All heavy atoms as TSV, in Angstrom:
chain	resi	resn	atom	element	x	y	z
A	1	MET	N	N	0.870	-1.160	-0.011
A	1	MET	CA	C	-0.052	-0.003	0.053
A	1	MET	C	C	0.826	1.257	-0.008
A	1	MET	O	O	1.963	1.206	0.590
A	1	MET	CB	C	-0.873	-0.037	1.220
A	1	MET	CG	C	-1.589	1.278	1.583
A	1	MET	SD	S	-2.542	1.231	2.981
A	1	MET	CE	C	-4.018	0.399	2.272
A	2	SER	N	N	0.425	2.260	-0.657
A	2	SER	CA	C	1.165	3.448	-0.745
A	2	SER	C	C	0.250	4.682	-0.357
A	2	SER	O	O	-0.930	4.709	-0.731
A	2	SER	CB	C	1.731	3.699	-2.091
A	2	SER	OG	O	2.332	4.841	-2.286
A	3	VAL	N	N	0.769	5.593	0.556
A	3	VAL	CA	C	0.040	6.681	1.042
A	3	VAL	C	C	0.888	7.885	0.983
A	3	VAL	O	O	2.178	7.906	1.025
A	3	VAL	CB	C	-0.620	6.567	2.470
A	3	VAL	CG1	C	-1.546	5.453	2.434
A	3	VAL	CG2	C	0.388	6.429	3.445
A	4	THR	N	N	0.323	9.057	0.825
A	4	THR	CA	C	1.084	10.366	0.907
A	4	THR	C	C	1.345	10.683	2.396
A	4	THR	O	O	0.714	10.197	3.274
A	4	THR	CB	C	0.319	11.573	0.261
A	4	THR	OG1	O	-0.878	11.743	1.049
A	4	THR	CG2	C	-0.100	11.257	-1.226
A	5	ALA	N	N	2.422	11.435	2.535
A	5	ALA	CA	C	2.731	11.895	3.914
A	5	ALA	C	C	1.535	12.657	4.610
A	5	ALA	O	O	1.326	12.437	5.750
A	5	ALA	CB	C	4.025	12.721	3.913
A	6	THR	N	N	0.877	13.413	3.820
A	6	THR	CA	C	-0.317	14.204	4.311
A	6	THR	C	C	-1.409	13.303	4.789
A	6	THR	O	O	-1.899	13.350	5.884
A	6	THR	CB	C	-0.827	15.204	3.303
A	6	THR	OG1	O	0.306	16.061	2.974
A	6	THR	CG2	C	-1.988	16.005	3.893
A	7	GLU	N	N	-1.704	12.157	3.951
A	7	GLU	CA	C	-2.718	11.295	4.373
A	7	GLU	C	C	-2.362	10.455	5.543
A	7	GLU	O	O	-3.182	10.215	6.461
A	7	GLU	CB	C	-2.956	10.218	3.096
A	7	GLU	CG	C	-3.779	9.159	3.380
A	7	GLU	CD	C	-5.244	9.434	3.586
A	7	GLU	OE1	O	-5.680	10.570	3.226
A	7	GLU	OE2	O	-5.992	8.616	4.089
A	8	LEU	N	N	-1.020	10.088	5.683
A	8	LEU	CA	C	-0.549	9.411	6.813
A	8	LEU	C	C	-0.726	10.256	8.057
A	8	LEU	O	O	-1.215	9.837	9.099
A	8	LEU	CB	C	0.899	9.004	6.737
A	8	LEU	CG	C	1.458	8.349	7.885
A	8	LEU	CD1	C	0.923	6.855	8.078
A	8	LEU	CD2	C	3.018	8.195	7.681
A	9	LYS	N	N	-0.338	11.528	8.032
A	9	LYS	CA	C	-0.455	12.430	9.117
A	9	LYS	C	C	-1.929	12.563	9.575
A	9	LYS	O	O	-2.190	12.577	10.777
A	9	LYS	CB	C	0.084	13.795	8.708
A	9	LYS	CG	C	0.024	14.885	9.791
A	9	LYS	CD	C	0.573	16.148	9.287
A	9	LYS	CE	C	0.374	17.303	10.139
A	9	LYS	NZ	N	0.685	18.594	9.599
A	10	ASN	N	N	-2.820	12.704	8.601
A	10	ASN	CA	C	-4.195	12.887	8.968
A	10	ASN	C	C	-4.901	11.712	9.522
A	10	ASN	O	O	-5.976	11.780	10.136
A	10	ASN	CB	C	-4.984	13.397	7.825
A	10	ASN	CG	C	-4.562	14.873	7.359
A	10	ASN	OD1	O	-4.034	15.565	8.266
A	10	ASN	ND2	N	-4.780	15.165	6.113
A	11	ASN	N	N	-4.482	10.461	9.138
A	11	ASN	CA	C	-5.056	9.197	9.611
A	11	ASN	C	C	-4.101	8.273	10.194
A	11	ASN	O	O	-4.059	7.008	9.863
A	11	ASN	CB	C	-5.710	8.575	8.326
A	11	ASN	CG	C	-6.799	9.530	7.816
A	11	ASN	OD1	O	-7.874	9.715	8.470
A	11	ASN	ND2	N	-6.634	10.012	6.662
A	12	LEU	N	N	-3.148	8.665	11.078
A	12	LEU	CA	C	-2.104	7.879	11.519
A	12	LEU	C	C	-2.613	6.616	12.280
A	12	LEU	O	O	-2.063	5.562	12.006
A	12	LEU	CB	C	-1.241	8.710	12.570
A	12	LEU	CG	C	-0.010	7.951	13.089
A	12	LEU	CD1	C	0.885	7.504	11.942
A	12	LEU	CD2	C	0.730	8.841	14.032
A	13	SER	N	N	-3.521	6.667	13.156
A	13	SER	CA	C	-3.986	5.512	13.882
A	13	SER	C	C	-4.491	4.394	12.911
A	13	SER	O	O	-4.229	3.193	13.157
A	13	SER	CB	C	-5.009	5.933	14.904
A	13	SER	OG	O	-6.100	6.458	14.200
A	14	GLU	N	N	-5.122	4.846	11.832
A	14	GLU	CA	C	-5.569	3.868	10.884
A	14	GLU	C	C	-4.508	3.044	10.149
A	14	GLU	O	O	-4.515	1.877	10.041
A	14	GLU	CB	C	-6.543	4.464	9.796
A	14	GLU	CG	C	-6.959	3.555	8.675
A	14	GLU	CD	C	-7.670	4.312	7.586
A	14	GLU	OE1	O	-8.164	5.465	7.850
A	14	GLU	OE2	O	-7.854	3.762	6.533
A	15	TYR	N	N	-3.466	3.891	9.807
A	15	TYR	CA	C	-2.273	3.286	9.130
A	15	TYR	C	C	-1.458	2.481	10.046
A	15	TYR	O	O	-0.785	1.460	9.634
A	15	TYR	CB	C	-1.490	4.345	8.277
A	15	TYR	CG	C	-2.290	4.883	7.136
A	15	TYR	CD1	C	-2.793	6.063	7.149
A	15	TYR	CD2	C	-2.577	3.986	6.027
A	15	TYR	CE1	C	-3.641	6.542	6.049
A	15	TYR	CE2	C	-3.409	4.414	4.996
A	15	TYR	CZ	C	-3.880	5.667	5.077
A	15	TYR	OH	O	-4.601	6.062	3.983
A	16	LEU	N	N	-1.383	2.850	11.318
A	16	LEU	CA	C	-0.602	2.051	12.284
A	16	LEU	C	C	-1.303	0.712	12.512
A	16	LEU	O	O	-0.532	-0.313	12.545
A	16	LEU	CB	C	-0.555	2.706	13.634
A	16	LEU	CG	C	0.356	4.044	13.742
A	16	LEU	CD1	C	0.212	4.681	15.105
A	16	LEU	CD2	C	1.708	3.538	13.312
A	17	SER	N	N	-2.584	0.687	12.414
A	17	SER	CA	C	-3.315	-0.694	12.457
A	17	SER	C	C	-3.001	-1.470	11.317
A	17	SER	O	O	-2.794	-2.715	11.348
A	17	SER	CB	C	-4.797	-0.447	12.655
A	17	SER	OG	O	-5.073	0.188	13.895
A	18	LEU	N	N	-3.048	-0.929	10.151
A	18	LEU	CA	C	-2.928	-1.563	8.858
A	18	LEU	C	C	-1.422	-2.088	8.710
A	18	LEU	O	O	-1.140	-3.105	8.098
A	18	LEU	CB	C	-3.131	-0.681	7.621
A	18	LEU	CG	C	-4.644	-0.390	7.367
A	18	LEU	CD1	C	-4.786	0.609	6.315
A	18	LEU	CD2	C	-5.287	-1.713	6.996
A	19	ALA	N	N	-0.455	-1.371	9.358
A	19	ALA	CA	C	0.923	-1.741	9.249
A	19	ALA	C	C	1.184	-3.128	9.944
A	19	ALA	O	O	2.223	-3.689	9.733
A	19	ALA	CB	C	1.844	-0.712	9.853
A	20	SER	N	N	0.334	-3.547	10.826
A	20	SER	CA	C	0.564	-4.811	11.361
A	20	SER	C	C	0.297	-6.018	10.501
A	20	SER	O	O	0.694	-7.189	10.749
A	20	SER	CB	C	-0.333	-4.990	12.614
A	20	SER	OG	O	-1.740	-4.987	12.283
A	21	THR	N	N	-0.388	-5.703	9.408
A	21	THR	CA	C	-0.615	-6.790	8.367
A	21	THR	C	C	0.007	-6.585	6.971
A	21	THR	O	O	0.026	-7.465	6.167
A	21	THR	CB	C	-2.192	-6.882	8.159
A	21	THR	OG1	O	-2.773	-5.678	7.706
A	21	THR	CG2	C	-2.796	-7.326	9.486
A	22	GLN	N	N	0.469	-5.329	6.650
A	22	GLN	CA	C	1.036	-5.034	5.374
A	22	GLN	C	C	2.044	-3.927	5.456
A	22	GLN	O	O	1.902	-3.073	6.410
A	22	GLN	CB	C	-0.020	-4.826	4.410
A	22	GLN	CG	C	-0.895	-3.597	4.669
A	22	GLN	CD	C	-2.130	-3.352	3.717
A	22	GLN	OE1	O	-1.798	-3.192	2.532
A	22	GLN	NE2	N	-3.293	-3.401	4.138
A	23	ASP	N	N	2.881	-3.892	4.526
A	23	ASP	CA	C	3.864	-2.760	4.465
A	23	ASP	C	C	3.090	-1.530	3.819
A	23	ASP	O	O	2.300	-1.699	2.953
A	23	ASP	CB	C	5.069	-3.057	3.513
A	23	ASP	CG	C	5.968	-4.115	4.186
A	23	ASP	OD1	O	5.874	-4.320	5.402
A	23	ASP	OD2	O	6.707	-4.738	3.414
A	24	ILE	N	N	3.522	-0.383	4.348
A	24	ILE	CA	C	2.948	0.905	3.877
A	24	ILE	C	C	4.003	1.783	3.518
A	24	ILE	O	O	4.925	2.159	4.297
A	24	ILE	CB	C	2.089	1.518	4.938
A	24	ILE	CG1	C	0.912	0.636	5.332
A	24	ILE	CG2	C	1.560	2.905	4.497
A	24	ILE	CD1	C	0.021	1.104	6.561
A	25	TYR	N	N	4.062	2.130	2.208
A	25	TYR	CA	C	5.054	3.007	1.584
A	25	TYR	C	C	4.541	4.461	1.655
A	25	TYR	O	O	3.424	4.707	1.234
A	25	TYR	CB	C	5.440	2.661	0.173
A	25	TYR	CG	C	6.090	1.222	0.155
A	25	TYR	CD1	C	5.315	0.073	-0.045
A	25	TYR	CD2	C	7.397	1.128	0.244
A	25	TYR	CE1	C	5.909	-1.152	-0.009
A	25	TYR	CE2	C	8.034	-0.104	0.223
A	25	TYR	CZ	C	7.301	-1.293	0.077
A	25	TYR	OH	O	7.913	-2.490	0.050
A	26	ILE	N	N	5.373	5.357	2.239
A	26	ILE	CA	C	5.000	6.722	2.340
A	26	ILE	C	C	5.666	7.559	1.263
A	26	ILE	O	O	6.846	7.512	1.136
A	26	ILE	CB	C	5.296	7.213	3.784
A	26	ILE	CG1	C	4.648	6.222	4.848
A	26	ILE	CG2	C	4.939	8.715	4.042
A	26	ILE	CD1	C	5.367	6.225	6.191
A	27	THR	N	N	4.812	8.336	0.550
A	27	THR	CA	C	5.359	9.115	-0.504
A	27	THR	C	C	5.310	10.574	-0.155
A	27	THR	O	O	4.434	11.026	0.601
A	27	THR	CB	C	4.543	8.860	-1.779
A	27	THR	OG1	O	3.286	9.300	-1.699
A	27	THR	CG2	C	4.741	7.416	-2.182
A	28	GLN	N	N	6.259	11.382	-0.756
A	28	GLN	CA	C	6.104	12.856	-0.609
A	28	GLN	C	C	6.645	13.318	-1.930
A	28	GLN	O	O	7.683	12.871	-2.540
A	28	GLN	CB	C	7.203	13.206	0.490
A	28	GLN	CG	C	7.003	14.658	0.771
A	28	GLN	CD	C	7.816	14.993	2.165
A	28	GLN	OE1	O	8.929	14.428	2.367
A	28	GLN	NE2	N	7.295	15.855	2.903
A	29	TYR	N	N	5.798	14.164	-2.508
A	29	TYR	CA	C	6.103	14.719	-3.909
A	29	TYR	C	C	6.287	13.726	-4.900
A	29	TYR	O	O	7.086	13.825	-5.748
A	29	TYR	CB	C	7.321	15.725	-3.804
A	29	TYR	CG	C	7.149	16.843	-2.759
A	29	TYR	CD1	C	8.010	16.939	-1.671
A	29	TYR	CD2	C	6.142	17.816	-2.953
A	29	TYR	CE1	C	7.853	17.861	-0.686
A	29	TYR	CE2	C	6.022	18.852	-1.954
A	29	TYR	CZ	C	6.880	18.842	-0.878
A	29	TYR	OH	O	6.745	19.791	0.022
A	30	GLY	N	N	5.528	12.596	-4.703
A	30	GLY	CA	C	5.503	11.550	-5.763
A	30	GLY	C	C	6.636	10.482	-5.620
A	30	GLY	O	O	6.708	9.558	-6.401
A	31	LYS	N	N	7.416	10.615	-4.504
A	31	LYS	CA	C	8.573	9.676	-4.341
A	31	LYS	C	C	8.441	8.908	-3.003
A	31	LYS	O	O	7.984	9.598	-2.042
A	31	LYS	CB	C	9.920	10.363	-4.463
A	31	LYS	CG	C	10.266	11.055	-5.905
A	31	LYS	CD	C	11.560	11.598	-5.788
A	31	LYS	CE	C	11.851	12.151	-7.236
A	31	LYS	NZ	N	13.147	12.673	-7.380
A	32	VAL	N	N	8.804	7.679	-2.998
A	32	VAL	CA	C	8.740	6.967	-1.746
A	32	VAL	C	C	9.850	7.415	-0.802
A	32	VAL	O	O	11.036	7.521	-1.275
A	32	VAL	CB	C	8.816	5.413	-1.936
A	32	VAL	CG1	C	8.922	4.668	-0.707
A	32	VAL	CG2	C	7.710	4.893	-2.859
A	33	VAL	N	N	9.517	7.851	0.369
A	33	VAL	CA	C	10.525	8.385	1.295
A	33	VAL	C	C	10.608	7.527	2.574
A	33	VAL	O	O	11.620	7.696	3.308
A	33	VAL	CB	C	10.162	9.836	1.714
A	33	VAL	CG1	C	10.299	10.791	0.507
A	33	VAL	CG2	C	8.786	9.931	2.334
A	34	ALA	N	N	9.732	6.657	2.811
A	34	ALA	CA	C	9.763	5.796	3.992
A	34	ALA	C	C	8.846	4.569	3.826
A	34	ALA	O	O	8.026	4.500	2.841
A	34	ALA	CB	C	9.317	6.590	5.235
A	35	LYS	N	N	9.101	3.676	4.684
A	35	LYS	CA	C	8.301	2.391	4.758
A	35	LYS	C	C	7.852	2.070	6.162
A	35	LYS	O	O	8.714	2.011	7.038
A	35	LYS	CB	C	9.093	1.233	4.106
A	35	LYS	CG	C	8.375	-0.116	4.097
A	35	LYS	CD	C	9.135	-0.990	3.426
A	35	LYS	CE	C	9.244	-2.340	4.150
A	35	LYS	NZ	N	10.073	-3.298	3.407
A	36	LEU	N	N	6.577	1.979	6.436
A	36	LEU	CA	C	6.062	1.566	7.679
A	36	LEU	C	C	5.802	0.026	7.689
A	36	LEU	O	O	5.051	-0.419	6.820
A	36	LEU	CB	C	4.767	2.342	7.929
A	36	LEU	CG	C	4.138	2.206	9.313
A	36	LEU	CD1	C	5.109	2.731	10.406
A	36	LEU	CD2	C	2.862	3.132	9.343
A	37	THR	N	N	6.428	-0.653	8.614
A	37	THR	CA	C	6.414	-2.130	8.515
A	37	THR	C	C	6.319	-2.737	9.906
A	37	THR	O	O	6.561	-2.072	10.900
A	37	THR	CB	C	7.607	-2.691	7.710
A	37	THR	OG1	O	7.450	-3.991	7.458
A	37	THR	CG2	C	8.859	-2.421	8.461
A	38	VAL	N	N	6.020	-4.053	9.954
A	38	VAL	CA	C	5.999	-4.729	11.177
A	38	VAL	C	C	7.384	-4.873	11.752
A	38	VAL	O	O	8.300	-5.366	11.094
A	38	VAL	CB	C	5.431	-6.133	10.932
A	38	VAL	CG1	C	5.406	-7.011	12.184
A	38	VAL	CG2	C	4.028	-6.167	10.269
A	39	PRO	N	N	7.635	-4.484	13.055
A	39	PRO	CA	C	8.911	-4.507	13.612
A	39	PRO	C	C	9.424	-5.812	13.906
A	39	PRO	O	O	10.683	-6.095	14.075
A	39	PRO	CB	C	8.818	-3.647	14.875
A	39	PRO	CG	C	7.392	-3.788	15.274
A	39	PRO	CD	C	6.605	-3.901	13.871
A	40	PHE	N	N	8.585	-6.855	14.038
A	40	PHE	CA	C	8.931	-8.193	14.430
A	40	PHE	C	C	9.039	-9.206	13.281
A	40	PHE	O	O	8.912	-10.411	13.578
A	40	PHE	CB	C	8.081	-8.670	15.590
A	40	PHE	CG	C	8.079	-7.639	16.703
A	40	PHE	CD1	C	6.866	-6.846	17.000
A	40	PHE	CD2	C	9.119	-7.431	17.564
A	40	PHE	CE1	C	6.868	-5.923	17.940
A	40	PHE	CE2	C	9.096	-6.515	18.536
A	40	PHE	CZ	C	7.958	-5.801	18.789
A	41	GLU	N	N	9.118	-8.774	12.093
A	41	GLU	CA	C	9.243	-9.682	11.017
A	41	GLU	C	C	10.467	-10.499	11.105
A	41	GLU	O	O	11.587	-10.078	11.440
A	41	GLU	CB	C	9.342	-8.939	9.639
A	41	GLU	CG	C	9.269	-9.793	8.481
A	41	GLU	CD	C	9.100	-8.949	7.189
A	41	GLU	OE1	O	9.392	-7.730	7.189
A	41	GLU	OE2	O	8.785	-9.474	6.129
A	42	SER	N	N	10.393	-11.841	10.887
A	42	SER	CA	C	11.495	-12.724	11.087
A	42	SER	C	C	12.590	-12.418	10.017
A	42	SER	O	O	12.299	-11.926	8.889
A	42	SER	CB	C	11.078	-14.098	10.876
A	42	SER	OG	O	10.898	-14.528	9.511
A	43	ARG	N	N	13.855	-12.598	10.316
A	43	ARG	CA	C	14.914	-12.393	9.425
A	43	ARG	C	C	14.849	-13.234	8.278
A	43	ARG	O	O	15.166	-12.847	7.142
A	43	ARG	CB	C	16.254	-12.649	10.149
A	43	ARG	CG	C	16.584	-11.630	11.150
A	43	ARG	CD	C	17.879	-11.856	11.781
A	43	ARG	NE	N	18.245	-10.781	12.712
A	43	ARG	CZ	C	19.458	-10.607	13.263
A	43	ARG	NH1	N	20.351	-11.358	12.885
A	43	ARG	NH2	N	19.583	-9.621	14.058
A	44	GLU	N	N	14.342	-14.448	8.322
A	44	GLU	CA	C	14.163	-15.388	7.336
A	44	GLU	C	C	13.140	-14.815	6.200
A	44	GLU	O	O	13.422	-14.905	5.124
A	44	GLU	CB	C	13.646	-16.759	7.832
A	44	GLU	CG	C	13.643	-17.785	6.751
A	44	GLU	CD	C	13.205	-19.102	7.252
A	44	GLU	OE1	O	13.735	-19.461	8.357
A	44	GLU	OE2	O	12.600	-19.867	6.623
A	45	ASP	N	N	12.095	-14.325	6.754
A	45	ASP	CA	C	11.029	-13.660	5.826
A	45	ASP	C	C	11.657	-12.460	5.069
A	45	ASP	O	O	11.403	-12.298	3.869
A	45	ASP	CB	C	9.840	-13.302	6.603
A	45	ASP	CG	C	9.007	-14.451	7.029
A	45	ASP	OD1	O	9.163	-15.533	6.576
A	45	ASP	OD2	O	8.205	-14.238	7.942
A	46	THR	N	N	12.410	-11.640	5.760
A	46	THR	CA	C	13.131	-10.531	5.224
A	46	THR	C	C	14.014	-10.916	4.082
A	46	THR	O	O	14.057	-10.396	3.006
A	46	THR	CB	C	13.788	-9.666	6.234
A	46	THR	OG1	O	12.818	-9.285	7.315
A	46	THR	CG2	C	14.479	-8.400	5.576
A	47	ALA	N	N	14.889	-11.918	4.420
A	47	ALA	CA	C	15.761	-12.520	3.480
A	47	ALA	C	C	15.154	-13.054	2.124
A	47	ALA	O	O	15.493	-12.776	1.023
A	47	ALA	CB	C	16.744	-13.553	3.999
A	48	ARG	N	N	14.010	-13.787	2.382
A	48	ARG	CA	C	13.265	-14.286	1.296
A	48	ARG	C	C	12.689	-13.215	0.378
A	48	ARG	O	O	12.627	-13.371	-0.796
A	48	ARG	CB	C	12.105	-15.210	1.789
A	48	ARG	CG	C	12.626	-16.494	2.248
A	48	ARG	CD	C	11.394	-17.483	2.347
A	48	ARG	NE	N	11.881	-18.757	2.813
A	48	ARG	CZ	C	11.503	-19.383	3.909
A	48	ARG	NH1	N	10.531	-18.884	4.602
A	48	ARG	NH2	N	11.975	-20.535	4.244
A	49	SER	N	N	12.225	-12.083	1.011
A	49	SER	CA	C	11.644	-10.986	0.263
A	49	SER	C	C	12.679	-10.357	-0.661
A	49	SER	O	O	12.394	-9.673	-1.675
A	49	SER	CB	C	11.008	-9.982	1.157
A	49	SER	OG	O	11.966	-9.219	1.734
A	50	LEU	N	N	13.986	-10.401	-0.297
A	50	LEU	CA	C	15.043	-9.812	-1.135
A	50	LEU	C	C	15.569	-10.764	-2.225
A	50	LEU	O	O	16.233	-10.282	-3.098
A	50	LEU	CB	C	16.208	-9.459	-0.151
A	50	LEU	CG	C	15.897	-8.322	0.875
A	50	LEU	CD1	C	17.084	-8.191	1.828
A	50	LEU	CD2	C	15.627	-7.076	0.169
A	51	PHE	N	N	15.309	-12.077	-2.135
A	51	PHE	CA	C	15.760	-13.021	-3.159
A	51	PHE	C	C	15.301	-12.592	-4.537
A	51	PHE	O	O	14.096	-12.280	-4.698
A	51	PHE	CB	C	15.142	-14.374	-2.821
A	51	PHE	CG	C	15.693	-15.373	-3.795
A	51	PHE	CD1	C	17.044	-15.952	-3.579
A	51	PHE	CD2	C	14.911	-15.923	-4.797
A	51	PHE	CE1	C	17.549	-16.860	-4.444
A	51	PHE	CE2	C	15.395	-16.900	-5.628
A	51	PHE	CZ	C	16.695	-17.350	-5.456
A	52	GLY	N	N	16.345	-12.476	-5.351
A	52	GLY	CA	C	15.989	-12.137	-6.795
A	52	GLY	C	C	16.018	-10.711	-7.031
A	52	GLY	O	O	15.892	-10.158	-8.180
A	53	SER	N	N	16.325	-9.776	-6.038
A	53	SER	CA	C	16.233	-8.405	-6.279
A	53	SER	C	C	17.690	-7.990	-6.930
A	53	SER	O	O	17.748	-7.008	-7.481
A	53	SER	CB	C	16.192	-7.655	-5.032
A	53	SER	OG	O	17.250	-7.930	-4.008
A	54	ILE	N	N	18.689	-8.785	-6.895
A	54	ILE	CA	C	19.927	-8.559	-7.643
A	54	ILE	C	C	20.080	-9.608	-8.621
A	54	ILE	O	O	19.991	-10.845	-8.360
A	54	ILE	CB	C	21.103	-8.655	-6.678
A	54	ILE	CG1	C	21.048	-7.583	-5.517
A	54	ILE	CG2	C	22.512	-8.540	-7.413
A	54	ILE	CD1	C	22.232	-7.695	-4.502
A	55	PRO	N	N	20.330	-9.235	-9.990
A	55	PRO	CA	C	20.407	-10.282	-11.001
A	55	PRO	C	C	21.478	-11.283	-10.736
A	55	PRO	O	O	22.507	-10.881	-10.082
A	55	PRO	CB	C	20.759	-9.439	-12.306
A	55	PRO	CG	C	20.347	-8.103	-11.875
A	55	PRO	CD	C	20.435	-7.909	-10.359
A	56	SER	N	N	21.327	-12.493	-11.067
A	56	SER	CA	C	22.292	-13.580	-10.787
A	56	SER	C	C	23.617	-13.273	-11.588
A	56	SER	O	O	24.692	-13.820	-11.285
A	56	SER	CB	C	21.736	-14.940	-11.301
A	56	SER	OG	O	21.519	-14.889	-12.728
A	57	SER	N	N	23.621	-12.395	-12.587
A	57	SER	CA	C	24.835	-12.123	-13.287
A	57	SER	C	C	25.726	-11.144	-12.547
A	57	SER	O	O	26.884	-11.038	-13.029
A	57	SER	CB	C	24.506	-11.484	-14.713
A	57	SER	OG	O	23.747	-10.318	-14.477
A	58	VAL	N	N	25.283	-10.600	-11.547
A	58	VAL	CA	C	26.069	-9.628	-10.707
A	58	VAL	C	C	26.676	-10.366	-9.494
A	58	VAL	O	O	26.105	-11.092	-8.816
A	58	VAL	CB	C	25.188	-8.468	-10.117
A	58	VAL	CG1	C	26.004	-7.512	-9.241
A	58	VAL	CG2	C	24.526	-7.742	-11.304
A	59	THR	N	N	28.010	-10.188	-9.417
A	59	THR	CA	C	28.817	-10.801	-8.341
A	59	THR	C	C	28.640	-9.964	-7.073
A	59	THR	O	O	28.297	-8.807	-7.095
A	59	THR	CB	C	30.269	-10.986	-8.690
A	59	THR	OG1	O	30.888	-9.769	-8.723
A	59	THR	CG2	C	30.463	-11.840	-9.920
A	60	LEU	N	N	28.884	-10.597	-5.924
A	60	LEU	CA	C	28.907	-9.931	-4.692
A	60	LEU	C	C	29.904	-8.828	-4.612
A	60	LEU	O	O	29.518	-7.682	-4.214
A	60	LEU	CB	C	29.215	-10.864	-3.459
A	60	LEU	CG	C	29.255	-10.354	-2.103
A	60	LEU	CD1	C	27.959	-9.679	-1.704
A	60	LEU	CD2	C	29.731	-11.306	-1.088
A	61	GLU	N	N	31.034	-9.016	-5.201
A	61	GLU	CA	C	32.116	-7.877	-5.333
A	61	GLU	C	C	31.572	-6.787	-6.060
A	61	GLU	O	O	31.805	-5.598	-5.679
A	61	GLU	CB	C	33.364	-8.453	-5.867
A	61	GLU	CG	C	34.108	-9.456	-4.947
A	61	GLU	CD	C	33.403	-10.894	-4.957
A	61	GLU	OE1	O	32.721	-11.211	-5.926
A	61	GLU	OE2	O	33.635	-11.593	-4.054
A	62	GLU	N	N	30.930	-6.976	-7.183
A	62	GLU	CA	C	30.377	-5.897	-7.995
A	62	GLU	C	C	29.409	-5.136	-7.316
A	62	GLU	O	O	29.382	-3.881	-7.434
A	62	GLU	CB	C	29.828	-6.452	-9.418
A	62	GLU	CG	C	30.902	-6.990	-10.305
A	62	GLU	CD	C	30.214	-7.760	-11.470
A	62	GLU	OE1	O	29.161	-8.332	-11.378
A	62	GLU	OE2	O	30.772	-7.564	-12.635
A	63	SER	N	N	28.524	-5.804	-6.658
A	63	SER	CA	C	27.443	-5.139	-5.851
A	63	SER	C	C	27.988	-4.330	-4.757
A	63	SER	O	O	27.514	-3.202	-4.532
A	63	SER	CB	C	26.505	-6.252	-5.305
A	63	SER	OG	O	25.508	-5.727	-4.514
A	64	MET	N	N	29.018	-4.825	-4.028
A	64	MET	CA	C	29.631	-4.108	-3.008
A	64	MET	C	C	30.344	-2.853	-3.541
A	64	MET	O	O	30.309	-1.787	-2.970
A	64	MET	CB	C	30.558	-4.898	-2.248
A	64	MET	CG	C	29.910	-5.971	-1.421
A	64	MET	SD	S	30.982	-7.247	-0.646
A	64	MET	CE	C	31.990	-6.205	0.381
A	65	ARG	N	N	31.002	-3.059	-4.630
A	65	ARG	CA	C	31.760	-1.858	-5.279
A	65	ARG	C	C	30.768	-0.784	-5.813
A	65	ARG	O	O	30.977	0.425	-5.529
A	65	ARG	CB	C	32.533	-2.333	-6.501
A	65	ARG	CG	C	33.462	-1.197	-7.118
A	65	ARG	CD	C	34.385	-1.757	-8.231
A	65	ARG	NE	N	33.685	-2.523	-9.189
A	65	ARG	CZ	C	33.876	-3.830	-9.399
A	65	ARG	NH1	N	34.785	-4.522	-8.681
A	65	ARG	NH2	N	33.243	-4.513	-10.333
A	66	GLU	N	N	29.690	-1.217	-6.253
A	66	GLU	CA	C	28.601	-0.263	-6.748
A	66	GLU	C	C	28.082	0.577	-5.584
A	66	GLU	O	O	27.915	1.748	-5.510
A	66	GLU	CB	C	27.436	-1.003	-7.483
A	66	GLU	CG	C	26.445	0.000	-7.948
A	66	GLU	CD	C	25.251	-0.713	-8.707
A	66	GLU	OE1	O	25.532	-1.775	-9.208
A	66	GLU	OE2	O	24.135	-0.177	-8.639
A	67	ARG	N	N	27.700	-0.152	-4.446
A	67	ARG	CA	C	27.299	0.493	-3.266
A	67	ARG	C	C	28.250	1.403	-2.728
A	67	ARG	O	O	27.969	2.562	-2.256
A	67	ARG	CB	C	26.962	-0.567	-2.162
A	67	ARG	CG	C	26.679	0.041	-0.900
A	67	ARG	CD	C	25.348	-0.497	-0.353
A	67	ARG	NE	N	25.180	-0.090	1.070
A	67	ARG	CZ	C	24.450	1.026	1.385
A	67	ARG	NH1	N	24.024	1.798	0.461
A	67	ARG	NH2	N	24.360	1.269	2.628
A	68	ARG	N	N	29.551	1.041	-2.643
A	68	ARG	CA	C	30.603	1.822	-2.104
A	68	ARG	C	C	30.807	3.115	-3.016
A	68	ARG	O	O	30.990	4.237	-2.474
A	68	ARG	CB	C	31.947	1.069	-2.022
A	68	ARG	CG	C	32.999	1.638	-1.328
A	68	ARG	CD	C	34.230	0.773	-1.069
A	68	ARG	NE	N	34.629	0.058	-2.297
A	68	ARG	CZ	C	34.528	-1.324	-2.495
A	68	ARG	NH1	N	34.141	-2.000	-1.545
A	68	ARG	NH2	N	34.913	-1.926	-3.581
A	69	ASP	N	N	30.685	3.063	-4.271
A	69	ASP	CA	C	30.798	4.156	-5.220
A	69	ASP	C	C	29.683	5.163	-5.049
A	69	ASP	O	O	29.919	6.377	-5.313
A	69	ASP	CB	C	30.931	3.672	-6.665
A	69	ASP	CG	C	32.152	2.903	-6.900
A	69	ASP	OD1	O	33.167	2.931	-6.162
A	69	ASP	OD2	O	32.233	2.200	-7.985
A	70	ARG	N	N	28.597	4.728	-4.578
A	70	ARG	CA	C	27.379	5.683	-4.432
A	70	ARG	C	C	27.574	6.516	-3.130
A	70	ARG	O	O	26.848	7.549	-2.967
A	70	ARG	CB	C	26.112	4.943	-4.305
A	70	ARG	CG	C	25.616	4.338	-5.622
A	70	ARG	CD	C	24.345	3.667	-5.452
A	70	ARG	NE	N	24.024	2.998	-6.660
A	70	ARG	CZ	C	22.888	2.269	-6.878
A	70	ARG	NH1	N	22.105	2.206	-5.809
A	70	ARG	NH2	N	22.634	1.800	-7.959
A	71	ILE	N	N	28.395	6.061	-2.193
A	71	ILE	CA	C	28.564	6.754	-0.944
A	71	ILE	C	C	29.452	7.930	-1.098
A	71	ILE	O	O	30.358	8.027	-1.697
A	71	ILE	CB	C	29.052	5.831	0.193
A	71	ILE	CG1	C	28.027	4.785	0.447
A	71	ILE	CG2	C	29.325	6.510	1.430
A	71	ILE	CD1	C	28.384	3.666	1.359
């Protein structure tokens, strides 16, 4: 689910309740700026959600170098 920062501000209690069952992406000026999520999600579930986010043709070293170059 995606909501604007203004919508979140105006209806915070509603979105806090929803965050217990789904991730809520908060946008500002059309760009995602934050994510409201369950704080007790298992590490295994988090790792599974990331699977496939990096193409198999990219090595760990290349990924680390790209991240380092962005900083």
